[in-house]
N, C-alpha and C positions, 0 to 999 in steps of 0.2 A: 312298392309300387307307391307316389303320391296322391295323398287324397289334397283335396283342397283345402287351401288355407281357413276357409269357412261354409261349411255346407248350407251355412244357411246367410242367403246373398240377395240383399235387396236390389233389386235393377228398375230404376224409374227412367222414363223416356228413353232406354236406350245405350244410360248409364248404369256401371255395375261397382259397386259398393262393399267392401270388407276390411272389416277391422276386429284385431285381438290385441288385447294387452296381457300384462305380467302377474305373475306370482307374489308369493309370501316374507314374511319375517325371515324365515329360517335363509332365504336367498341373501337377504341386506346383510345375518349375523353373520353368513362369511365372508361378505364383502369386508366388513368390517375387524373380520380375523386377519384375513388379506391383506388388510393396510396398516392393523399394527403389527403385522410382525415385518414389514417394508420400512415401516416407519425410521429403525433404526438406519437402514442401509442408506435409505433415500436422506438423511439427517446430515450422511457424511460429505453431501453434496454440495450441501447447501451454506454459505458462509458465515462462518462460526459468530462473526460479529451482529450477523442480521438479526432482528426480531424479525419471525414471521407472524402474520395475523392467526387467531385461533383459529382452529379445527373448526369445519361447521358440518353438521349434517342434519340432510332435509330428508322428510318420508312423509309421503301421502299412500295411505291406506282407503280400501275403498271394498267394502262388504255387500252383497247383493244377493237377497230370497225370491226365487219367479216363481211364479205358482200359473201354470196355463192348462185352460180347459178349453177342448175341444168339443164342439156339440152341431147339432140340425146341419144334418150334413146336407148339400142343396144338388142335388140333380145333373146327371151330365155334366158336373162340374170338378169331381173329385180328380187329382192328378195321380194317384196311388191306379195301380194296375187294378186292384179290384178295389169295391167301395168298403170301408172297415166294417166287420159286424156288428159291433158295438158304437152306438151313435156317439157314445161323449168318449175322450178318453183326457187322461190329465197328466202332468209331469209335473214334478219340482225338481230345482236344480238349486248349489247354493255356489255364488261366484266370487271368487277373493282374489285383488289385484293388490300389486302393491308395485311402488317406482321411489328409489333413493337415491340420494347421493351424498358423498362424504367430501368437502373440499376441503382440501391443507395446506399448509408451507404458501400461503398469502396465494391462493389459489393453483399453484404449478401442480398440484397432485389434483388427482379427480378421480373417484370411485363410483361407478354407477353401476343398480341392478333394477330389474324389471322382472315382474315372475306374474304368475296367474297359478288361480287355484278352480278347479273345474268338479264339482262333487253332482252326478244326477242322484237325488236321495231316493225315486224310487228304481234305481237300478237300470241297466242299458237292455233292450231286447236281445236274444241270441242272433248270433252272426248270420249275415244273411236271411231275415225277415224283414218284412215292411215295417218300417216303423214311421209313424206319423210326426214324432218329436226327436227328426234324426240329430243326434249331438254331432259339434264340432270336434270333439275329443272324442281320443282312442276308448277301448271298453274297459282300461282300466280305470279304478275308481277308488279315491278321489285321483284325477289327473293333475300333476302340479308338473310346472315345466317354466324354466327361465329363459325371458328372453332378451335380456342384457344382464350378462356378469364380467365387469371389464373394469381394467385400472389405468391410470394413463398419467404421464407429466407432459407436461406443456408449457408453451411461454416462453423458453428457456432459449434467449440468444437467437442461435436460427432455426432451433428446433420449436415448430410451430407444435407438434405432438407424437407423442409413441405412445399407443393404446395395446395391451396385448387382453384376451380372453374372450366373450362372445359377445358381439357388435352387431352394429349396423351401419351399412356403405354409408357416408356422407356425400358421394358423387356419383354418380351416373342412376339406375335404375334402382329402385330398394332392392337391399339383400343381408339376410343376416348371415354369419358367419363365424364358426370358433377360430380366430390367428390371433395375426398381428397387423398394426396401420403405424404407418411413419408420416409424418409433413416436414418439410424442411424451407426456410426462406433463406435460401442463400442472395437475396438483395434487397432483404427485408419486404415490406407489405406488398411493393408490387407485384411478386410471384412467389408460388408456394408448387411444391414439387412433392408428390404424396403417392402414396403403394399400398395397397394392403392383401392380403391373401391370406387361404387356409380352408378349412374344410365347409361347406356351404351346409345351411341348417334348413330341415323342413320339419315341421311339429307337428306335422299329421301324416306322415309316414307312415305306413302300416307295418314295415321291418327295414329300419334305416340301418346303411352298411360304412363303417367308420371312414373307409377312404374312396367310396365309391362315386362323392360329387367333390367337386372342389372350385375354386376362383382366384385366379391371380390378375389384378389391377392394376395400371398405373397410370396419372394423370399429372396436370396442370392449370395451375387458375392464376390467370394474369389482371391484374389490375393496373389499365394505365393510366386510370385516374383515380379518386375519391370515387365517382361516380358510375362508373364503367366495368363492368367484370368478364372475365373471358373464361369457362370452363370446358377443360379437354380431356376424356378420360377414354382407355381403352381395358379391354374386360377380355380375359379367355378364362372360359366357365365350361365345367363337365360334370355332366349329371346323367341320371337314369329317369325315362318319364315312362310311360305308357303308351304305346305304337297303337296307332292310328284304327289300325284292321285288327288285331289280335290282344289288344289291350294287352300283352305281357311286357315287362318292362326293357327296354333298351336303351343303350350307352349314347349321346349325343354330347359334341363339340361344338361351343358358339362362340364366334368373336364379336364380341358385342362393344360399338364405339360411337362416339357421339362430341357438338359439340353444343353449349350454352353461353350464350350473353345476354346480359342483361346489365338498364340504365335505370338507376333510384335517383330523386331528386325530392324535396321535401313534398312537392303535388305529383307526381310522374314517378310510376314504374313499367317499364316496357322490355320485355323478354322473346327471345326466339331461340328455336333449339331445333337440330336435326340427329337424329341418329342412325345409325347402319347397323345391320346383323350379315355376318360374312361378308358375303359380295353384294348384299341388295342397301339400298337405301329402304327402310324399314317405318320411321316414323319423323314425323315434326311438329312443329308448333308456335303458334304464337300467342303474346299477352300481352293486354296493356290495360293499367288502371290508371284512374287520372282522381284527384280529390282537388275541387276546384273550391277551397273552405270560403273565400271570397263571397261566393254563389252559393253556396250550399246545396252543391250540386256534383255530383259522383258519375265516373263515366267507365265502364268495363267493358272489355271484350277481350273474347281466349276462341282460337280455332285449335283442333288437334286431328290431328291423322294418322290413318296405319297405310301404309301404300302396298305393301304384301300379304297375302293369307298365311297364317301363325299353325302352326299345330306343334308337331313336335320338335319344341325347342327349350332350353332353359326355363326352367320355372319363372325365375324372374323375368323374362320376356313376356311369359304369356301363365299369369297365378291359377288362371280359371281352367285352363285344359283340363286336367284329369274332370273334372264334373261338367264343363260346361262344351267340352270339344275343342273344334275350331274355329278360328276365328277371321275373318271374314275383312276386306280392307274396309276402310270406313273414313269420314270426316265427322266430326263431333265440335260443333259451335255452340255460343251464349253470345249473347251480346246485351249489354242492361246500363238505362239510367237510373239516377235516381235523386230527386229532389227532395228538399225538406224544406219547410215552411213553418212560421211562429202565426199560430191561428187565436192565441189567447195570452194572455201574460203568462202560463204554466204548460200549454198544451202545445206540441208541437205536431206535424204532420207530414210521416215522410210518403214518397209516392214513388214505385218501382215498375217501371215497362221494360220487359224483355222478350226475345226473341232468341227460343235455343232449338236443336233440333240433329239427329246422329242421321246421318244417310251413308248407304252403302255405296262404295266407288266401282268404277268400272264398266255400270250395268248391270249387276250381279243382281241377283234375285234373291229376297228374303228367305232363311231357314230359322230354325228355332236357336235361340239365345245371338243372332244377325237380324235385327231388324230396322227398319227405317220408323225413324219417330221425330216429328217436331210440335211446336207450341209455341204463342203468344200470349204472355200474361200480364196482367196487373195489380199490383201489390198496395196496398192502402193502411197504414200505420198511422195510430194516434196514441202517443205519450202523452202519462199524466192527464189526461182523460177528465177525470171527474174526481183527482185530487191525484196529487206526488206519488207516481208509482202504478197506477193504472194503466194499461193499456186496451188496445182491442185493435184487430190487425184482420182484415179480409181480403181474400185472392180470387180471380177470376182468371182463368186460363182456355183460350182457345186451342182444343190439338187437332192434330192432324198428321197423313200422311206426305211425306214428300215425294213430288212427281207420282202421286196416282190420287188426284182429287174425286175420283169415283169410289175411292174409300170413304166408310163411315169418317165422320168428325161427329166433335162432341166439345159442350162448353162444365168444363170441370168447376167445381164452388169449394171453397176451403176457407176455413179462420181460425180466430183464436181470439180469446180475451182471457185478462188474469190480472195478476197485482205482483209487483216485486221490488220490495221494500229494504232495508240495508237487515233484516231478520226472517221476515216469512217471504213467503213465496207461492203463489198457485195459478195456474193455467190449467182449461178448459178449450178443447179444439176439436178439428176435426182436416183429413185431408186426403186427396187422391190418388192413386198410383195406377197410371193405363196398363204399364207390365211391372210385375215380379216376380221372384223367381222363388221358387222353394225348392228344397230338397231333402226328399222321402226317399223312398224306395231308390226314385232313381230322381234326376233334374228335370223339372218342367215349369212351363210357364203358366203362370195364372196372372187373368186379363182383369178390370175394372174392380180395384181392389180399395174398398173406401174403409178409413179406420176415425174413429173419437177417444179421444184421450181427456186425462185428467188429471192431476197430477200436484200434487202439496209439499211443499219443502222447510224446513226452520232452523236456525243457525243456533244451535241447542248452547255451543258455545265459540270463541272464535277460533276453534280448530277444528268443533266437531260441527258436523252437519246431517240433519237426518231426511230423507225424501219417499214419499209413498204417491206410486201411479198406477193406474188401470185405464188397460186401452181392449177396446175388441176390435177387431178386424173381420170384416165379412166378404168371405174371399171363396175356396168352393165349399166351404163350411163357415159357422162363426168361430172363431180364437178367441178366447178373455185371457188376459197377461195382468196378473201383478206383480206389483217390484215392491218390496222394502228394502232399503238400503241405508248406510250407514259411510259416509267421509272422514275422512283423518286426514290434516295436514298438518305436520310437525315439523320444527326446527328447533335445534339443540346445539350450543356452542361446549367444544369439548376444551 
């Protein structure tokens, strides 16, 4: 049975976000070994008279220690089935991420590796017991996994790329799989044909099977001109997902297909997309972004819609189903204009006025994790206000529920101030979230979350940065978080 890609999910104004990254230097070492073993074979395919550029290795590492302290339970706001007996809980975790690439033979050969290590320093709670600090990883400690581990040959005559290993899909909905990918340009840049297939990867599946989930996809990218592009893809995917009634795993097979058109100029980007699932039109959306440099004015608009109810479908079609349940049809929109003006020799003022919302379609009523929400906001930012690098930002947002003017409305305030120099960075701020999803023993919605944070960062060396951050959230209780992190960005010619 699959678990969510991240049990700790943020839900703000009806949008759900989740992000995870990848593991440590052991995976980069494996990639380098794979590259060196294939070096002699690839060399035979390279013109002996040509002198390729030196191979280059780039590596980004991120290490983070996190301490969380939960205290002062607020009455009638606990998402747990029962309020915890102890009024204070602590959690300590070590997170390590790595992202590396190897480029060789004039960038024709590319190896890529991304991975993560998560280590709960306090140990995990017994399986099945409520856990205030539920982890996005399994009970294995430490938990290590590769997100990307692949090698490819690219940009060779009609060959766009051929890639094998663990990789992410370049077209269609995001998907990670173990397998192969091939792209061909039979007519040059105006047309690329692509296909990929293999075993789909579920990072937080309790008992994954080697052959129970797989994907096969074909498609094309057409470029009639240098500014216009059309992408078409078709995907057949077979996976095991939890049944909505019994929670027992069942096998589903979905045919997913879509078209994306986009146009780009120096000052304009526009895109439209449609996607179908089996015999139904499932998704659609448009995006418009314009940057009018002569007027110091930016305009943007986006509308996304889901036209059908989704439940037992492939994980790539509905990543949070195993945690949040079914997803009702909805439309989500955002419109924003940004104006920048100089208010002095050094100081600049940016004004952002926007309107965003999420609304259920077909007159459907709200239910947990399927909410109507909307807001109109004004963000004001001053850069280089008291000297180069100093900034102040203030935001006011009027929040309401679409089509329900008798529902409560409120004015939310937030802001930040700080300094960003070449080596030193600092920031102090606060923000408000109308909806927030926390995953404890079971997923629950929390309302009216206020967060206050402060951070300090320093560039110790050109390749090394250190940062500390403190944050307190007022949820169903007070949740304090302390972060200490290091980041290294390294490059080396071989």
